[in-house]
GUPA-125377 format. One line per field, with one value per residue: residue in three letters; x, y, z of N, C-alpha, C, O in turn. Coordinates in nm, 2 decimals, padded with zeros to 4 digits, m for minus. Layout:
r <- c(ALA,...)
n.xx <- c(X,...)
n.yy <- c(Y,...)
n.zz <- c(Z,...)
ca.xx <- c(X,...)
ca.yy <- c(Y,...)
ca.zz <- c(Z,...)
c.xx <- c(X,...)
c.yy <- c(Y,...)
c.zz <- c(Z,...)
o.xx <- c(X,...)
o.yy <- c(Y,...)
o.zz <- c(Z,...)
REM end
This chain:
r <- c(MET,ARG,ASN,LEU,ASP,ALA,ALA,LEU,GLY,VAL,VAL,LEU,ARG,ILE,LEU,VAL,GLY,LEU,VAL,LEU,LEU,ARG,ALA,ALA,THR,ALA,LYS,ILE,ALA,ASN,PHE,VAL,THR,PHE,GLN,THR,THR,ILE,SER,GLY,LEU,GLY,VAL,PRO,ARG,ARG,ILE,VAL,ARG,TYR,ALA,ALA,PHE,ILE,PHE,VAL,LEU,ALA,GLU,GLY,CYS,LEU,ALA,LEU,TRP,ALA,LEU,SER,GLY,TRP,SER,ALA,GLN,VAL,ALA,ALA,VAL,ALA,CYS,LEU,VAL,PHE,LEU,ALA,GLY,LEU,VAL,SER,VAL,SER,ALA,TYR,ALA,MET,ALA,THR,GLY,ARG,ASN,VAL,SER,CYS,SER,CYS,PHE,GLY,ALA,SER,ASP,ARG,PRO,LEU,GLY,ARG,GLN,THR,LEU,PHE,LEU,SER,GLY,PRO,LEU,LEU,LEU,ALA,GLN,ALA,THR,TYR,ALA,LEU,ILE,GLY,SER,THR,ALA,ALA,THR,TYR,PRO,THR,ALA,GLY,PHE,ALA,GLU,LEU,PRO,VAL,ALA,TYR,ALA,LEU,ALA,LEU,VAL,LEU,ILE,ALA,LEU,SER,ALA,ILE,LEU,ALA,VAL,GLY,PRO,THR,PHE,VAL,MET,ILE,VAL,ARG,HIS,ARG,ARG,ARG,LEU,ALA,LYS,ALA,MET,ALA,VAL,GLU,SER,GLY,PRO,VAL,ARG,SER,THR,GLY)
n.xx <- c(m02.54,m02.27,m02.22,m02.32,m02.14,m01.91,m01.97,m02.00,m01.74,m01.60,m01.71,m01.63,m01.35,m01.31,m01.42,m01.25,m01.01,m01.08,m01.12,m00.86,m00.72,m00.83,m00.75,m00.47,m00.43,m00.53,m00.35,m00.12,m00.19,m00.19,00.07,00.26,00.11,00.05,00.31,00.35,00.17,00.29,00.53,00.42,00.36,00.59,00.80,01.13,01.26,01.44,01.38,01.12,01.01,01.08,00.95,00.69,00.66,00.71,00.50,00.27,00.33,00.31,00.04,m00.09,00.00,m00.09,m00.37,m00.41,m00.32,m00.51,m00.74,m00.69,m00.71,m00.52,m00.32,m00.48,m00.50,m00.25,m00.26,m00.48,m00.40,m00.18,m00.32,m00.48,m00.29,m00.18,m00.41,m00.46,m00.23,m00.30,m00.52,m00.39,m00.21,m00.39,m00.51,m00.28,m00.22,m00.45,m00.42,m00.19,m00.25,m00.18,m00.20,m00.27,m00.33,m00.55,m00.53,m00.59,m00.75,m00.64,m00.58,m00.70,m00.90,m00.97,m00.88,m00.63,m00.72,m00.98,m01.20,m01.09,m01.06,m01.32,m01.35,m01.12,m01.16,m01.41,m01.32,m01.10,m01.25,m01.41,m01.20,m01.10,m01.32,m01.34,m01.09,m01.14,m01.36,m01.23,m01.04,m01.18,m01.30,m01.26,m01.11,m01.00,m01.25,m01.35,m01.44,m01.62,m01.60,m01.86,m01.97,m01.81,m01.88,m02.12,m02.02,m01.84,m02.02,m02.18,m01.98,m01.92,m02.17,m02.18,m01.96,m02.05,m02.28,m02.15,m02.01,m02.22,m02.33,m02.12,m02.09,m02.34,m02.45,m02.31,m02.39,m02.67,m02.65,m02.53,m02.74,m02.94,m02.82,m02.80,m03.07,m03.14,m02.98,m03.09,m03.35,m03.28,m03.17,m03.39,m03.56,m03.40,m03.38,m03.64,m03.99,m04.04,m04.11,m04.34,m04.30,m04.46)
n.yy <- c(m06.30,m06.30,m06.25,m05.99,m05.85,m05.89,m05.75,m05.49,m05.45,m05.44,m05.21,m05.02,m05.04,m04.95,m04.70,m04.56,m04.59,m04.44,m04.18,m04.13,m04.13,m03.92,m03.71,m03.73,m03.67,m03.41,m03.28,m03.30,m03.14,m02.90,m02.85,m02.67,m02.52,m02.72,m02.77,m02.54,m02.59,m02.81,m02.69,m02.51,m02.67,m02.71,m02.84,m02.86,m02.61,m02.68,m02.95,m02.95,m02.98,m03.24,m03.38,m03.33,m03.44,m03.71,m03.76,m03.73,m03.92,m04.15,m04.14,m04.16,m04.41,m04.58,m04.54,m04.66,m04.91,m05.00,m04.98,m05.18,m05.42,m05.61,m05.81,m05.75,m05.75,m05.65,m05.40,m05.29,m05.25,m05.07,m04.85,m04.79,m04.71,m04.48,m04.31,m04.28,m04.13,m03.89,m03.80,m03.76,m03.55,m03.34,m03.31,m03.23,m02.98,m02.84,m02.85,m02.71,m02.47,m02.39,m02.20,m02.32,m02.38,m02.63,m02.80,m03.06,m03.15,m03.02,m02.66,m02.46,m02.26,m02.35,m02.41,m02.64,m02.87,m02.86,m02.88,m03.05,m03.27,m03.37,m03.47,m03.65,m03.81,m03.98,m04.11,m04.26,m04.42,m04.56,m04.71,m04.85,m05.01,m05.16,m05.30,m05.44,m05.60,m05.76,m05.88,m06.05,m06.23,m06.52,m06.47,m06.16,m05.93,m05.95,m05.86,m05.98,m05.94,m05.88,m05.77,m05.55,m05.29,m05.22,m05.19,m04.98,m04.78,m04.76,m04.67,m04.42,m04.29,m04.28,m04.11,m03.88,m03.83,m03.78,m03.55,m03.37,m03.36,m03.24,m03.00,m02.90,m02.76,m02.51,m02.42,m02.38,m02.17,m01.97,m01.92,m01.83,m01.60,m01.45,m01.41,m01.25,m01.03,m00.94,m00.87,m00.66,m00.48,m00.42,m00.29,m00.07,00.06,00.13,00.18,00.18,00.45,00.53,00.73,00.97)
n.zz <- c(04.24,04.23,03.96,03.94,04.10,03.95,03.72,03.82,03.91,03.67,03.55,03.73,03.71,03.45,03.46,03.64,03.49,03.26,03.36,03.47,03.22,03.08,03.25,03.23,02.96,02.95,03.11,02.96,02.74,02.87,02.97,03.07,03.26,03.44,03.54,03.68,03.89,04.01,04.10,04.28,04.49,04.62,04.51,04.41,04.19,03.99,03.92,03.85,03.59,03.52,03.73,03.68,03.42,03.48,03.65,03.48,03.29,03.45,03.53,03.28,03.19,03.39,03.35,03.09,03.15,03.34,03.18,03.00,03.13,03.17,03.38,03.62,03.90,04.00,03.87,03.98,04.25,04.20,04.09,04.31,04.50,04.37,04.35,04.62,04.68,04.53,04.68,04.92,04.85,04.79,05.04,05.18,05.05,05.13,05.41,05.46,05.36,05.10,04.81,04.53,04.19,04.07,03.83,03.76,03.55,03.33,03.27,03.53,03.75,03.99,04.32,04.45,04.69,04.92,04.73,04.53,04.68,04.68,04.43,04.40,04.62,04.59,04.36,04.46,04.63,04.45,04.32,04.54,04.60,04.36,04.39,04.62,04.54,04.35,04.51,04.67,04.50,04.29,04.06,03.91,03.81,03.47,03.14,02.85,02.49,02.40,02.63,02.69,02.55,02.68,02.95,02.91,02.84,03.07,03.25,03.14,03.17,03.45,03.50,03.37,03.53,03.78,03.71,03.66,03.92,04.05,03.92,03.92,04.16,04.14,03.90,03.94,04.13,03.97,03.79,03.96,04.06,03.83,03.77,03.98,03.93,03.69,03.77,03.95,03.77,03.61,03.79,03.85,03.61,03.56,03.45,03.10,02.90,02.65,02.36,02.16)
ca.xx <- c(m02.47,m02.13,m02.22,m02.34,m02.01,m01.81,m02.01,m01.97,m01.60,m01.55,m01.75,m01.55,m01.22,m01.32,m01.45,m01.12,m00.92,m01.12,m01.09,m00.72,m00.68,m00.87,m00.67,m00.34,m00.43,m00.55,m00.22,m00.03,m00.23,m00.16,00.18,00.32,00.02,00.07,00.44,00.32,00.10,00.39,00.62,00.35,00.35,00.71,00.90,01.24,01.25,01.53,01.33,00.97,00.97,01.09,00.85,00.56,00.66,00.70,00.36,00.18,00.36,00.26,m00.10,m00.13,00.03,m00.19,m00.50,m00.41,m00.31,m00.64,m00.84,m00.65,m00.75,m00.40,m00.27,m00.57,m00.47,m00.14,m00.30,m00.58,m00.32,m00.11,m00.41,m00.52,m00.18,m00.17,m00.52,m00.43,m00.14,m00.37,m00.60,m00.29,m00.16,m00.50,m00.52,m00.16,m00.24,m00.55,m00.37,m00.08,m00.30,m00.11,m00.29,m00.22,m00.44,m00.57,m00.47,m00.62,m00.80,m00.59,m00.58,m00.82,m00.88,m01.00,m00.76,m00.60,m00.76,m01.11,m01.28,m01.03,m01.09,m01.46,m01.33,m01.03,m01.21,m01.49,m01.24,m01.03,m01.35,m01.44,m01.09,m01.09,m01.43,m01.29,m00.99,m01.21,m01.44,m01.13,m00.96,m01.27,m01.34,m01.15,m01.02,m01.04,m01.35,m01.32,m01.56,m01.60,m01.62,m02.00,m02.00,m01.73,m01.95,m02.21,m01.94,m01.79,m02.13,m02.21,m01.88,m01.94,m02.28,m02.14,m01.87,m02.14,m02.36,m02.07,m01.98,m02.34,m02.34,m02.01,m02.11,m02.48,m02.48,m02.25,m02.48,m02.79,m02.61,m02.51,m02.87,m03.01,m02.75,m02.84,m03.21,m03.14,m02.92,m03.19,m03.46,m03.23,m03.15,m03.52,m03.60,m03.32,m03.41,m03.78,m04.07,m04.00,m04.22,m04.35,m04.31,m04.53)
ca.yy <- c(m06.19,m06.29,m06.18,m05.85,m05.80,m05.89,m05.64,m05.36,m05.44,m05.40,m05.08,m04.93,m05.04,m04.87,m04.56,m04.51,m04.58,m04.33,m04.05,m04.11,m04.10,m03.78,m03.62,m03.73,m03.60,m03.27,m03.23,m03.29,m03.03,m02.78,m02.90,m02.55,m02.49,m02.83,m02.75,m02.43,m02.65,m02.89,m02.60,m02.45,m02.77,m02.71,m02.92,m02.77,m02.56,m02.75,m03.08,m02.94,m03.03,m03.39,m03.44,m03.32,m03.54,m03.85,m03.78,m03.74,m04.05,m04.25,m04.13,m04.21,m04.56,m04.65,m04.54,m04.76,m05.04,m05.03,m05.01,m05.30,m05.54,m05.70,m05.82,m05.66,m05.74,m05.55,m05.27,m05.24,m05.20,m04.96,m04.74,m04.75,m04.63,m04.36,m04.23,m04.24,m04.02,m03.77,m03.76,m03.70,m03.42,m03.25,m03.29,m03.15,m02.85,m02.78,m02.84,m02.61,m02.34,m02.35,m02.15,m02.38,m02.42,m02.78,m02.85,m03.20,m03.18,m02.90,m02.53,m02.44,m02.16,m02.42,m02.44,m02.77,m02.87,m02.91,m02.91,m03.16,m03.39,m03.41,m03.55,m03.76,m03.90,m04.08,m04.19,m04.35,m04.51,m04.65,m04.80,m04.94,m05.11,m05.26,m05.39,m05.53,m05.70,m05.85,m05.96,m06.15,m06.32,m06.62,m06.40,m06.02,m05.92,m05.92,m05.86,m06.03,m05.84,m05.84,m05.69,m05.43,m05.17,m05.18,m05.15,m04.85,m04.69,m04.73,m04.59,m04.29,m04.24,m04.25,m03.99,m03.77,m03.80,m03.72,m03.42,m03.29,m03.34,m03.15,m02.86,m02.86,m02.65,m02.39,m02.38,m02.32,m02.05,m01.87,m01.89,m01.75,m01.47,m01.39,m01.36,m01.13,m00.91,m00.90,m00.79,m00.53,m00.39,m00.38,m00.19,00.05,00.14,00.18,00.15,00.25,00.54,00.54,00.87,00.98)
ca.zz <- c(04.31,04.18,03.83,03.96,04.15,03.84,03.63,03.89,03.91,03.53,03.53,03.82,03.65,03.33,03.51,03.69,03.38,03.17,03.43,03.47,03.09,03.06,03.33,03.17,02.83,02.98,03.16,02.84,02.66,02.94,03.05,03.14,03.37,03.54,03.60,03.79,04.00,04.08,04.16,04.39,04.59,04.69,04.44,04.37,04.05,03.89,03.88,03.83,03.46,03.52,03.82,03.60,03.31,03.54,03.70,03.36,03.23,03.54,03.52,03.15,03.18,03.48,03.28,02.99,03.22,03.40,03.08,02.92,03.21,03.19,03.52,03.68,04.04,04.02,03.82,04.08,04.36,04.16,04.08,04.44,04.56,04.29,04.39,04.76,04.67,04.49,04.79,05.02,04.80,04.81,05.19,05.22,05.01,05.22,05.55,05.46,05.31,04.97,04.71,04.41,04.10,04.07,03.70,03.75,03.41,03.25,03.33,03.61,03.86,04.11,04.40,04.50,04.83,04.95,04.61,04.46,04.76,04.64,04.31,04.41,04.72,04.53,04.27,04.54,04.69,04.34,04.30,04.65,04.58,04.26,04.45,04.72,04.47,04.29,04.61,04.73,04.39,04.25,03.97,03.90,03.71,03.33,03.05,02.71,02.38,02.40,02.75,02.70,02.52,02.79,03.06,02.88,02.84,03.21,03.31,03.09,03.24,03.59,03.49,03.34,03.65,03.88,03.67,03.68,04.06,04.09,03.86,03.94,04.26,04.09,03.79,04.01,04.19,03.87,03.74,04.06,04.06,03.70,03.78,04.08,03.86,03.59,03.85,04.00,03.65,03.57,03.89,03.84,03.48,03.57,03.33,02.97,02.86,02.50,02.31,02.03)
c.xx <- c(m02.33,m02.12,m02.23,m02.21,m01.91,m01.84,m01.98,m01.82,m01.55,m01.59,m01.66,m01.41,m01.21,m01.34,m01.32,m01.02,m00.95,m01.09,m00.94,m00.66,m00.71,m00.78,m00.53,m00.33,m00.45,m00.42,m00.12,m00.06,m00.20,m00.04,00.25,00.24,00.04,00.21,00.43,00.26,00.20,00.49,00.55,00.34,00.49,00.82,01.01,01.23,01.33,01.48,01.18,00.93,00.97,00.98,00.71,00.55,00.64,00.56,00.26,00.20,00.30,00.11,m00.16,m00.11,m00.07,m00.33,m00.51,m00.40,m00.45,m00.74,m00.81,m00.70,m00.64,m00.35,m00.35,m00.54,m00.36,m00.18,m00.40,m00.50,m00.24,m00.20,m00.46,m00.41,m00.17,m00.28,m00.51,m00.33,m00.20,m00.45,m00.50,m00.24,m00.27,m00.52,m00.40,m00.18,m00.34,m00.50,m00.27,m00.12,m00.23,m00.22,m00.24,m00.34,m00.44,m00.50,m00.49,m00.67,m00.76,m00.60,m00.71,m00.79,m00.91,m00.88,m00.75,m00.63,m00.89,m01.19,m01.22,m01.05,m01.23,m01.45,m01.24,m01.08,m01.30,m01.42,m01.16,m01.13,m01.39,m01.33,m01.08,m01.20,m01.40,m01.19,m01.05,m01.29,m01.34,m01.06,m01.05,m01.32,m01.22,m01.06,m01.08,m01.14,m01.30,m01.45,m01.52,m01.62,m01.76,m02.03,m01.93,m01.80,m02.05,m02.13,m01.89,m01.90,m02.17,m02.11,m01.89,m02.06,m02.25,m02.05,m01.96,m02.22,m02.27,m02.03,m02.10,m02.35,m02.24,m02.04,m02.25,m02.51,m02.42,m02.34,m02.61,m02.76,m02.59,m02.65,m02.95,m02.95,m02.79,m02.98,m03.22,m03.09,m03.02,m03.30,m03.40,m03.21,m03.29,m03.58,m03.53,m03.35,m03.55,m03.86,m04.03,m04.13,m04.22,m04.37,m04.39,m04.67)
c.yy <- c(m06.18,m06.22,m06.03,m05.78,m05.79,m05.77,m05.50,m05.34,m05.39,m05.26,m04.98,m04.92,m04.94,m04.72,m04.49,m04.49,m04.46,m04.19,m04.02,m04.07,m03.96,m03.68,m03.61,m03.65,m03.45,m03.20,m03.21,m03.17,m02.89,m02.80,m02.79,m02.52,m02.60,m02.82,m02.64,m02.49,m02.73,m02.80,m02.54,m02.54,m02.78,m02.79,m02.82,m02.73,m02.64,m02.89,m03.07,m03.01,m03.18,m03.45,m03.43,m03.42,m03.68,m03.87,m03.81,m03.88,m04.16,m04.26,m04.19,m04.36,m04.63,m04.65,m04.65,m04.90,m05.09,m05.06,m05.14,m05.43,m05.64,m05.69,m05.73,m05.65,m05.64,m05.41,m05.21,m05.18,m05.07,m04.83,m04.69,m04.67,m04.49,m04.26,m04.19,m04.13,m03.89,m03.71,m03.69,m03.57,m03.31,m03.21,m03.20,m03.01,m02.77,m02.75,m02.73,m02.47,m02.29,m02.31,m02.19,m02.42,m02.57,m02.84,m03.00,m03.24,m03.06,m02.77,m02.51,m02.33,m02.23,m02.45,m02.59,m02.78,m02.93,m02.96,m03.04,m03.29,m03.45,m03.49,m03.67,m03.86,m04.01,m04.17,m04.30,m04.46,m04.61,m04.75,m04.90,m05.05,m05.21,m05.35,m05.49,m05.64,m05.81,m05.94,m06.07,m06.25,m06.41,m06.55,m06.26,m06.02,m05.88,m05.92,m05.91,m05.91,m05.79,m05.75,m05.56,m05.30,m05.12,m05.13,m05.01,m04.74,m04.66,m04.65,m04.45,m04.22,m04.20,m04.13,m03.87,m03.73,m03.73,m03.58,m03.32,m03.26,m03.24,m03.01,m02.81,m02.75,m02.51,m02.33,m02.31,m02.19,m01.94,m01.83,m01.80,m01.61,m01.39,m01.33,m01.24,m01.01,m00.85,m00.82,m00.66,m00.43,m00.34,m00.27,m00.06,00.13,00.19,00.15,00.24,00.32,00.54,00.69,00.87,01.01)
c.zz <- c(04.26,04.05,03.84,04.01,04.04,03.75,03.69,03.89,03.78,03.51,03.61,03.76,03.53,03.36,03.55,03.58,03.29,03.23,03.44,03.33,03.05,03.13,03.27,03.04,02.85,03.03,03.05,02.76,02.73,03.03,03.13,03.27,03.48,03.61,03.71,03.91,04.08,04.16,04.29,04.51,04.67,04.63,04.39,04.22,03.95,03.84,03.86,03.70,03.46,03.61,03.75,03.49,03.37,03.59,03.59,03.30,03.31,03.53,03.39,03.14,03.27,03.42,03.18,03.04,03.27,03.29,03.00,03.00,03.23,03.33,03.61,03.83,04.07,03.98,03.92,04.20,04.32,04.15,04.22,04.51,04.50,04.34,04.53,04.77,04.63,04.61,04.90,04.98,04.82,04.96,05.24,05.18,05.09,05.36,05.56,05.41,05.18,04.87,04.57,04.32,04.09,03.95,03.69,03.61,03.32,03.33,03.40,03.72,04.00,04.19,04.44,04.65,04.85,04.83,04.54,04.54,04.72,04.51,04.33,04.52,04.67,04.43,04.34,04.60,04.58,04.32,04.42,04.64,04.48,04.32,04.55,04.65,04.41,04.39,04.67,04.62,04.36,04.15,03.96,03.79,03.57,03.25,02.91,02.61,02.38,02.52,02.76,02.66,02.62,02.91,03.04,02.89,02.98,03.28,03.27,03.15,03.38,03.59,03.46,03.46,03.76,03.84,03.69,03.83,04.11,04.05,03.89,04.04,04.21,03.98,03.84,04.07,04.09,03.81,03.83,04.07,03.94,03.71,03.87,04.01,03.76,03.66,03.90,03.89,03.61,03.66,03.88,03.72,03.48,03.45,03.21,02.92,02.70,02.47,02.18,02.03)
o.xx <- c(m02.27,m02.02,m02.17,m02.17,m01.84,m01.75,m01.92,m01.77,m01.46,m01.51,m01.62,m01.35,m01.12,m01.28,m01.29,m00.95,m00.86,m01.04,m00.90,m00.57,m00.63,m00.75,m00.47,m00.24,m00.39,m00.39,m00.04,00.03,m00.17,m00.04,00.30,00.30,00.05,00.22,00.49,00.30,00.21,00.53,00.62,00.31,00.50,00.93,00.98,01.20,01.28,01.51,01.12,00.84,00.89,00.93,00.64,00.45,00.56,00.50,00.18,00.10,00.24,00.05,m00.25,m00.20,m00.12,m00.40,m00.61,m00.46,m00.49,m00.82,m00.91,m00.73,m00.66,m00.33,m00.29,m00.56,m00.38,m00.15,m00.39,m00.54,m00.24,m00.16,m00.47,m00.45,m00.15,m00.26,m00.55,m00.34,m00.17,m00.45,m00.54,m00.22,m00.24,m00.53,m00.41,m00.14,m00.33,m00.52,m00.26,m00.05,m00.23,m00.32,m00.17,m00.43,m00.33,m00.41,m00.42,m00.62,m00.84,m00.61,m00.82,m00.68,m00.89,m00.78,m00.85,m00.58,m00.92,m01.25,m01.30,m01.05,m01.25,m01.54,m01.28,m01.05,m01.27,m01.45,m01.15,m01.09,m01.40,m01.36,m01.05,m01.18,m01.42,m01.19,m01.00,m01.28,m01.37,m01.04,m01.00,m01.38,m01.11,m00.94,m01.19,m01.13,m01.22,m01.55,m01.41,m01.67,m01.79,m02.12,m01.97,m01.79,m02.06,m02.18,m01.89,m01.88,m02.20,m02.14,m01.87,m02.05,m02.29,m02.06,m01.94,m02.24,m02.32,m02.02,m02.08,m02.39,m02.26,m02.01,m02.27,m02.57,m02.49,m02.36,m02.65,m02.84,m02.63,m02.67,m03.01,m03.03,m02.81,m03.00,m03.29,m03.14,m03.04,m03.35,m03.47,m03.23,m03.30,m03.64,m03.59,m03.36,m03.58,m03.81,m03.99,m04.23,m04.12,m04.44,m04.38,m04.74)
o.yy <- c(m06.07,m06.15,m05.96,m05.67,m05.69,m05.70,m05.42,m05.23,m05.30,m05.18,m04.88,m04.82,m04.86,m04.63,m04.38,m04.39,m04.39,m04.10,m03.91,m03.99,m03.89,m03.58,m03.51,m03.57,m03.37,m03.09,m03.12,m03.10,m02.79,m02.78,m02.81,m02.49,m02.56,m02.85,m02.65,m02.46,m02.73,m02.83,m02.52,m02.50,m02.86,m02.81,m02.72,m02.82,m02.66,m02.94,m03.18,m03.08,m03.25,m03.55,m03.53,m03.48,m03.76,m03.98,m03.90,m03.95,m04.26,m04.37,m04.27,m04.44,m04.74,m04.75,m04.72,m04.99,m05.20,m05.15,m05.20,m05.53,m05.74,m05.59,m05.64,m05.54,m05.55,m05.31,m05.09,m05.07,m04.98,m04.72,m04.57,m04.57,m04.39,m04.14,m04.08,m04.04,m03.78,m03.59,m03.59,m03.48,m03.20,m03.09,m03.12,m02.92,m02.66,m02.65,m02.66,m02.38,m02.18,m02.38,m02.12,m02.48,m02.64,m02.93,m03.07,m03.34,m03.01,m02.78,m02.53,m02.32,m02.17,m02.51,m02.66,m02.70,m03.05,m03.07,m03.12,m03.40,m03.57,m03.57,m03.78,m03.98,m04.13,m04.29,m04.41,m04.58,m04.73,m04.87,m05.02,m05.16,m05.33,m05.47,m05.60,m05.76,m05.93,m06.06,m06.17,m06.35,m06.39,m06.58,m06.23,m06.08,m05.79,m05.97,m05.89,m05.81,m05.67,m05.66,m05.47,m05.20,m05.00,m05.03,m04.92,m04.63,m04.54,m04.56,m04.35,m04.10,m04.09,m04.04,m03.77,m03.61,m03.64,m03.49,m03.21,m03.15,m03.16,m02.92,m02.69,m02.65,m02.41,m02.21,m02.21,m02.09,m01.82,m01.71,m01.70,m01.51,m01.27,m01.22,m01.15,m00.90,m00.73,m00.71,m00.56,m00.31,m00.22,m00.18,00.05,00.25,00.29,00.09,00.35,00.27,00.56,00.76,00.77,01.02)
o.zz <- c(04.25,04.02,03.77,03.97,04.03,03.70,03.62,03.87,03.77,03.46,03.56,03.76,03.52,03.30,03.51,03.57,03.24,03.17,03.41,03.31,02.99,03.07,03.26,03.02,02.78,03.00,03.05,02.72,02.67,03.15,03.24,03.38,03.60,03.73,03.81,04.02,04.21,04.27,04.39,04.62,04.76,04.68,04.33,04.14,03.84,03.74,03.84,03.69,03.41,03.58,03.76,03.48,03.32,03.58,03.60,03.26,03.26,03.52,03.39,03.09,03.24,03.43,03.17,02.99,03.26,03.31,02.95,02.93,03.29,03.39,03.68,03.89,04.16,04.05,03.95,04.25,04.40,04.19,04.24,04.58,04.57,04.37,04.57,04.85,04.68,04.63,04.96,05.06,04.86,04.99,05.32,05.26,05.12,05.41,05.66,05.41,05.15,04.85,04.50,04.37,04.09,03.96,03.62,03.56,03.25,03.46,03.35,03.77,04.10,04.14,04.46,04.72,04.80,04.83,04.49,04.49,04.73,04.48,04.30,04.51,04.69,04.42,04.30,04.60,04.60,04.30,04.39,04.68,04.50,04.29,04.55,04.69,04.41,04.36,04.72,04.66,04.40,04.16,03.99,03.69,03.56,03.30,02.86,02.65,02.35,02.50,02.83,02.74,02.65,02.97,03.13,02.94,03.02,03.36,03.35,03.18,03.43,03.68,03.53,03.49,03.82,03.93,03.73,03.87,04.20,04.12,03.89,04.00,04.23,03.98,03.79,04.06,04.11,03.79,03.79,04.07,03.95,03.66,03.85,04.03,03.75,03.61,03.89,03.90,03.57,03.62,03.88,03.72,03.41,03.35,03.22,02.91,02.64,02.53,02.10,01.93)
REM end
């Protein structure tokens, strides 16, 4: 059981690290858009650029720190606090009715609020689980060089599955809408008569 906890802990640590790294790099690529999001949350215009820079720097550093496994206990707490902050910001945007684009993974039309809680909430839960596993073990879970590729593969599979679950309902809705449109167009155009 202890080995299973350790393996799960490593996978969760890598999962959170990879998601944070992806988010940080996407924000760097769309930095102007991310500044608009920061401004929309009520940050004074004169410090928006600095606030956005500090946020992206913190997110990127936390991602690399979590992935490195160095000083895992402190990294786990730091990531937990950071993710709790993200959940709080999403809840704040939802509670105040702010219409702000998410920009979590670059430019997006998705508003910050209910939908982003569905992403940041499970991520916070994953980090809390890792922190709990580490706090109840003698040492924080680590992986050797032979185990790391498997841990990374499992983390990537979990990320892919969560993306499918998040996008799946929207995809099904689009396919159904497209079929309805095709039927409506077929009825409207009527049967095609052959000439000749």
